[in-house]
C-alpha positions as CSV (number, residue, x, y, z in Angstrom):
1,M,120.6,98.1,152.0
2,F,120.0,97.0,155.7
3,N,122.9,94.6,155.8
4,G,120.3,91.8,155.9
5,Q,118.6,92.9,159.1
6,R,114.6,93.6,158.7
7,T,113.7,96.9,158.2
8,Q,110.3,98.0,159.6
9,C,108.9,101.6,160.4
10,V,106.9,102.6,163.2
11,I,105.3,105.0,161.1
12,N,104.8,103.1,158.1
13,P,104.1,99.6,158.9
14,K,104.1,99.0,155.2
15,L,107.7,99.0,154.7
16,S,109.3,96.4,152.9
17,Q,106.3,94.5,153.6
18,E,104.4,95.7,150.1
19,T,103.1,92.3,149.0
20,R,101.7,91.7,152.7
21,A,100.1,95.0,153.2
22,E,98.2,95.3,149.5
23,A,97.1,91.7,150.3
24,S,95.9,92.9,153.6
25,L,93.2,95.4,152.1
26,R,91.3,93.2,150.3
27,T,87.6,93.2,151.1
28,G,86.6,91.0,154.2
29,A,84.2,88.3,153.6
30,E,81.6,89.6,155.9
31,Q,81.2,93.2,157.4
32,K,82.0,93.7,161.2
33,R,81.8,96.1,164.1
34,V,85.5,96.7,164.9
35,L,86.9,98.3,168.2
36,I,90.2,99.7,168.1
37,V,91.4,101.1,171.5
38,G,93.9,103.7,171.0
39,A,94.4,106.7,168.6
40,G,98.1,106.4,168.2
41,P,100.1,105.9,164.9
42,A,99.3,101.7,165.2
43,G,95.7,102.5,166.2
44,C,95.3,104.9,163.2
45,E,96.7,102.7,160.7
46,A,94.8,99.6,161.8
47,A,91.5,101.9,161.6
48,M,92.3,102.8,158.3
49,V,93.0,99.5,157.1
50,A,90.0,97.8,158.5
51,A,87.7,100.8,157.2
52,E,89.4,100.1,153.7
53,R,88.4,96.2,154.0
54,G,85.0,97.5,154.4
55,H,84.5,97.0,158.2
56,A,82.8,99.3,160.2
57,V,85.1,101.0,162.7
58,T,85.1,102.9,166.0
59,V,88.5,103.7,167.7
60,M,88.3,105.1,170.9
61,E,91.1,107.1,172.6
62,R,91.7,108.2,176.5
63,D,92.8,111.8,175.5
64,G,91.6,115.1,173.6
65,E,93.4,114.1,170.4
66,L,94.6,111.7,167.9
67,G,98.6,111.4,167.9
68,G,99.3,109.1,170.8
69,Q,103.2,109.2,171.9
70,L,103.9,111.5,168.5
71,R,102.5,114.4,170.4
72,A,105.4,113.8,173.0
73,W,107.9,113.2,170.2
74,S,106.9,116.3,169.0
75,A,107.0,118.9,171.9
76,A,110.8,118.9,171.6
77,S,111.4,117.8,168.4
78,F,113.0,119.2,165.3
79,L,110.3,116.7,163.3
80,N,107.7,119.3,164.8
81,T,106.1,120.2,161.7
82,E,106.4,116.8,160.2
83,I,104.7,114.7,163.0
84,E,101.8,117.5,162.9
85,H,101.3,116.8,159.5
86,M,101.2,113.0,159.9
87,I,98.7,113.6,162.6
88,N,96.6,115.7,160.5
89,F,96.5,113.1,157.8
90,Y,95.3,110.5,160.5
91,K,92.4,113.1,161.4
92,V,91.6,113.4,157.4
93,E,92.1,109.9,156.6
94,L,89.8,108.2,159.3
95,E,87.0,111.1,158.6
96,R,87.0,110.8,155.0
97,L,86.9,106.4,155.7
98,K,84.1,107.4,158.1
99,V,85.8,106.1,161.3
100,E,83.9,106.9,164.0
101,V,86.1,108.5,166.4
102,Q,85.2,109.1,170.1
103,L,88.2,111.3,172.1
104,N,88.0,111.1,175.8
105,T,86.8,107.9,175.8
106,E,88.3,105.2,178.2
107,A,86.9,102.0,176.5
108,S,85.1,99.7,178.9
109,E,84.7,95.8,179.4
110,A,81.0,96.5,178.5
111,D,82.1,98.6,175.3
112,L,84.3,95.6,174.3
113,E,81.0,93.4,173.9
114,N,79.6,95.6,171.2
115,Y,82.2,94.8,168.6
116,D,83.0,91.7,166.7
117,E,87.0,92.5,166.6
118,V,88.4,94.5,169.2
119,L,92.4,95.2,168.8
120,L,94.1,97.0,171.5
121,A,96.7,100.0,170.4
122,T,97.4,101.6,173.8
123,G,101.1,102.1,173.1
124,T,104.5,100.7,174.4
125,V,106.4,101.7,177.5
126,T,110.3,101.9,177.0
127,D,112.5,100.5,179.9
128,D,114.7,103.3,180.8
129,K,117.2,101.0,182.7
130,P,120.9,101.2,182.9
131,G,122.1,98.3,180.4
132,A,118.1,97.6,179.0
133,P,117.9,97.6,175.3
134,S,116.8,100.8,173.5
135,M,114.0,100.6,171.0
136,Q,115.5,101.5,167.5
137,W,113.8,102.9,165.0
138,I,114.4,102.3,161.5
139,C,112.7,104.5,159.1
């Protein structure tokens, strides 16, 4: 279907990784305190997986709402409704999984010491220089 190329999706990390994704949901050997810094799609997905594995998860987001770059994409996009639904899905799932979400909170070095594991999901910056490779979205 994709001419032998690796398939990936920024929204659905399980795409073409179904076996690995299912194995990643096994309950962890011990419950850990996990901090996810950033509440864009990667941070929300990581928080959901960690919570499903039985860990106590906190998400810290410096902005006042979930979504990260998804919010910027939805501003002038024909996908506005779909993106808003996806952000709402993250809100509902994080609440259902009892993930503590701290909005308007910038993680400090002192915060990091209170957790067993820390994942930085603070986003990416594209290189807009002429001739630079562009980001490719396959979904």
